[in-house]
N, C-alpha and C positions, 0 to 999 in steps of 0.2 A: 587880637591875636586870632588868626584863623585856625580851625581845628585841622588835625592831620587826617587826611582821607584814607580810606582802605578800599582796595579793589574788590573785596569779597563782601561789601556791604549789600544787604538785602532789604529792599523796601517792603515793609509789612502793611502799613496803612497809609494811604495818601491823605495828607492834611492840607489845610488851606494855605499855610505858609511854612509849616514845619513838618518833618517826617522823622520816623524812627528808623534806625539802621542797626544791623547786626554785624559785628566785627569779629574776625577770627581771633583777635587778641583782646580778650575782655579786660576792662578796666575796673578798678574798685569804685564802690559807691554807686550813686545814681547818676549815670552819664547823661548829659544833655548835648544836643547838637543843633546848630543854627542852620536854618534852611538857606540854601544858596540863593543869592540875589537879594537878601534882606538888608535893611539898613542897620547900622550898629546901634543907633540911639533909639530907646523906647521899645525894644524887641520883647516879645513874650516867649519865654522858653518853657517847654513842657517836659515832664519826666518821660523817659523812654517807655514806649508802649501805650501811652495815654492818647485818647482820641479827643480832639478839641470840641468844645461845645459850640452850638450854633451861635454865630455872632458876626459882626462886620469883619471883613478881611483887612489886610494891611492897606488896601487902597482906599479905605474909608476915611483915613486921616487920623484916626485915634491911635493907630499902632498897637491896639490890644486885641488879643484873641480870646474868645470866651472859653473858660475852663469849667470842667465838670465839677460839681460839688465834691469836696473831699480831697481834691488834688491841689497841691500848693504850687503857685507860680514862682519861678526863681528868676533873678536878674544877676547880671555880673558876667565876668569872662567865662568862656567855655573851658571845659576840662582839657588838660594838656594831653591826655591819652584818650583813645577812642572809647566810647562807652561800651559796657557789657550789654548783652541781650536781655531785655526786660519784657515780660509777657503780662498782658492784662487778661486774666482768665475769662472775664466777662465778654471779651471780644472773640472768643473761640466758639465756632459753631460745630456741634457734633454732626457727623455724617454717617448714614447707614452704609454697610458694605454693598457693593454693586450686586445686582441680581445675578444668580447663577454661580456665585462664588461662596464657598463655605465660610461660615462665621469664624472669627478669629479664635473664639473660645472652644471650637471643636477640638477633640483629641487629634493629635498628629496622625495616629494610626488610621483613624476613620477617614481623614483627608487623603492619606496615601492610598487606602483601599478604593475610595471613590475615583481617584485619578487613574488607578489601574483598570477599574471597570470601564470607564469611558474610553480608555485607550484600546481595550480588547473588544468591546462591544461594537457590532456593526452599526453603521450610521442609520438614522431613522428612515432615510430614503430606501436603503437596501431592505430593511424590514418590511416596509410598505410594499415594495416590489414583490417580495417573496409571498406576502399575504395575498396579493392580487393573483399571482400564479396559482397558488393553492385554491383560491376561490373559483377561478375559471376552470381548472381541471376537475374540481368536484362537481360543478354544474354540468360539465360535458359528460362526465362519467355517469351521473344520475340520468341524464337525458338519453344516453346511448343504451344503458342497460335496463332502465326502468320505464321509460316513457312508452316503449312499444307495447308493454302489457301493463296498463294502469292498475294501481293497487285498489283493493276493494273499497277502502275509505275515501277514494277519490269520487265515489258516487254516493251522494247523500241519500239517506233513507230515514224514514220515521222510526224512532226507537222509543219503546215504552220502558221507562226506568223504574216505575213504582206500580205496585198492584192496584192502587187506588185510581190510576189513570186508565185501567182497563174498562171497556164498555160493559154496561149491564146487559144481562140476557144470555151470557155464555160466550166462551172463547174456544176456538179451534186452533191447534197447532199440529205439527207433524215432525217425526224424527228425520234428521238429515243423514241419510245413509247412502253410501256408494259414491260413484263419480258423477260426471256431468249428466249423462243420460238418465241415471236413476233419480238424481235430484230434480231434474226437469219433470219427470213423471210424478214425483212426490209434490212438487209445487203446484202443478196443474190439477192434481187430484184434490189437494187441500183447497185450492181456489174454488173448484166446482162444488165439493161437498159442503163447504162453509156457506156458500150461497144457497144450496139446496136445503140446508137446515136452518137458515136464518141466523147464522152466527158470524161473529167477526173472526177473521183469519189473521194469524201472526206467524212469521217464519223465524226459526232460530238463527243466530248470527252466523253459524257455519254455512247455512244455505245461502245467506246473503253474500258471504265471501266467495262462494262458488259461482253464483249466477249474476250478481250485480256487475262484475267487470265485463260481462259479455252482453247481457240483455238489459232492457229498460223496465225492469220489474217494478211493481208498485206496492206489493203487500208490505205492511210495516214489520219491523223487527222487534222481537221480544228479548230483552236483555237477559243474559244468563242468570244474574242475581235475582231478577224478578221471576224468572221461570222456576228457580229452585224454591221460591217461597209460595208457590201455588200448588194446591192439592190436586194434581192431575189424575184423570182417569184414562188409562190406556185403552185404545180401541183398535183391534187388529183388523187389517183389510186384506182381502185376497187381491190377486193381480187384476181382477176384472170387477166390474160393477155388479152389485146385487141389490135387490129391492129394499132390504132392511137398512141400507146405507142412507136412505132418504129420511129416516127417522132415528138418528143417533141420540141416545139419551145422555144426560150429564151436562153440568154447567161448564166445567173445564176439561176438555177432551183433547188428548194427544193421540193422533192417528199414527199407527205403526204398520210395518210391512214394506213390501216393494211394489206398490201399485204402478202398473205400466200398461194402461189400456185406454184406447180412445173411447171406450164405453163410459168412462167417468165424465169426460169433458167435451166430447165431440159436439154436443148441443150448444156449447159456448165457444165454438171454433174461432170465431172472429175475435173474441176477447182473449183467448189463449194466444193467438197469433200476435195480438197487440202486446201482450205481456212479454213474449219472447222476440220482440223486435231488437235487432242488433243495434249496438251503438254505431253512430255515423262513421267514426273513424275505422271501425272494423269492416263495415259494409263497403266503404270506399276503397280500402286496401284490397279486399277480395276482388272487387270489380276491376280495379286497376290491373291486378295480376291476370285476370281472365281476358281482358281486352288485349293484352300483349301476346296471347297465344295464337298460333296459326296452324292450319291444316293444309299441307301442300302449298304453302305460301300465301294462303288467303284466310281471312278471318272466318271462323265457323259460324253458322247460324244457329246451331244447337249445341248446348253444353250438357253433358251427362256426368253427374258426380258419382263416383264409385267409392264405397267404403268397404274395406276388407278388414274385418275384426279377427284377430288371432290372439296374441297375448296369452293370458291364462286359460282361454277357451281351448287352446290346443291340447291341454292336458285334462281340463275339467270335463269336456264333452265326452271323450272316449272312456275315461276312467270312472266318472261319477254318474253321468246322465245317459250313458249308452247311446251317444250320438256322434256326429261328425261336424267339422267346420267346412267352410267353402273350399273347394279344390279348384284345380285349373280348369277342369271340364265345366263346372258350373259358371265360372266367370266368362269363359268363351261363349257359352250359350246366352248368357245375359247380354253381353256386348253385341252379339249377332242379332239379338232381338231388336235392338235399337238401330243397328245398321240397316236392317230390312225396312224400317219405318221412317227413317230420317236421312236426309241427304247430307253427307259429309259431317256426321256428328264428331264432336271432340270429347274424349273420355278423360276426366280429371281424376286421377287415382290418389286416394288417401288411405292410410293404414297405420296401424301401430307396429307393422313389420314390413317396411318398404323394401328391404332386401329380398324378402320372399316374393313380393309382388314383381320386382324386376326380373326375377328368375322364372316366374311361372305365368306371367301375362304376356301374350304375344303382341309385340309392338311393331310387327312388320307392316301393318296397315298405315303407319304414319299418322294415326289418329289417337295416340296414347300420350298422355303427359303425366309423369310421376311427380305430383305436386305436394304430397304430404310430407310433413317433417318427422313423422313417426314417434312423436313424444306424447306419451299418455298423460304426463303431468301438466301439459299445456296444450289442450285440444282446441283452444278457441280458434286458431287460424284455420285448421282443417275443417272445423264445423262451419265457419263462415264461408269457406270456399264451396262446400257442398250446398249450402242453402242459397247461394247465388247462381247455381246452375239451373237448368230447365227441368231436368229429370234426374232420377236417382236409381242406382243399383246398390243394394245392401245385402249383407250376409247374415250375421247374428249379432245380437246385442242391442241395447236401448239407444246407444249413440246413433247408430244408423237409422233406427226407427224414427227418432225425433228429427233427424236431418231430412228424411223423406217427408215427414208430416208437415214441416215448415216450408219445404220447397214447393210442394204441390206437383203438378205434372204427372207423368207416368212413373211408376215405381215397380221394379222387379226385385223380388226377395227370395231367399233360400227357404224352401218349404220342406216339411217332413225330414228334418235333420236329426231325429231321434227314432230309436226302435219303438215299436208299439207298446212294449212293456216298460218303458222308461218312467221313472218317478218324476222326471221333468214335466211330463204331461199332466201331472196332478196339480202343479203350481203354475203352469203356463198353458194358456189356451191360444193357439195360433189365430183362431177366428176373432179373438178379442184384442190381439196385438196388432194384426195387419188389417188395414182397411179393406173392405170387400172389393173395391175397384183395383186394388193392387194385383200384380201378376206374379204368381209363385212358380218357381222352377224346382222340381223335386231334387233333393240331394242324393248323392250316390252313397248308399248305406252298406256297401260290400265290406268295407273296412270295419264297420261297427259289428256286422254279423260275424266276421272272423274273430273279433275280440270277445264277443259274447254269443257263443253258439247256443 
């Protein structure tokens, strides 16, 4: 009697001659099914869900199928009804959930929250694109705003962090006071006096921050924490060199004051010029600017840098020092001095008050270029332009004095800019500030006499 077949039978495990089937209409007991194509005599029937053991198939002639120990082989007619589904638990293989999917045991709320997050969060490609845009814009911003004026820490300097690293025999340092011109004078004075007294020289970090972005200075830096732990002996300096400065006593000496005189360091001029060598990028930028200038359509053969210092001197000179600053008359005389001695010179005007210069300097000769940016806080560009010229015109202040000293060539300066009874002459000696070969043009003191009769 052949069993009744069902269209919903599912084959679970392939057997050699027999197989298990699942029927939608389960039957009672342990259902057995005969494999199609088998002979009726000598058949081996297995319980539903059982896997045959290894052994010869029906073609071997024995007609027996090997059974697993513990399973009973049955003979006889098949059941009248389709068998029920029988499972052998040992045949089931556990599988892990696919990667990227939450485990079945997770709370439903957590799975829902994760699904909402992935639905609302932008794709990874979008996030990467935004990060690339942010990175490129940051690099461009830093290059545009910071690369033109490199930061002080971009220039390595030797730094002493511990007092035990200081050399034996004494140390000199100096106060970092004032702006660029003052600190250049302090640096050069420290350099010269330390050599003169056989001591090692160290500069404070503030001086390194001012000078290192502009010049290739070599003196090592004394860290603030180290400086505070040293018992310094302050030694005040006048603005000019005196004989006692050749023998300064003390092991740890801090020089103070506003030294600004070639009498301290002129005997070391070559070394001072080396210390105040411009960085290559600053020198090249200044030279590139000057090469692009023209006088009546042709490139000039002589460049004259002009520095007009005004700023706080406009009020300090008449009210405190009984003096004056450079006026229109002085500048016209200074420029005419060079016009009489050089063919087609070009005057490069820099100042901390460029508006005043444009109003008061006669540019009708077509040989005037107003090149300064007028920024006291960033004087590096103006200073570089002045030092790359051939000659210099200066007014008052250490900025112009140092520009002329580094430039060389001819220098015209404002002379006698204070009244004879001014206290300024007690702390400032013109003959110690201006080199003997420089040319002085006397200032007009009429305004000072009117203010101080």
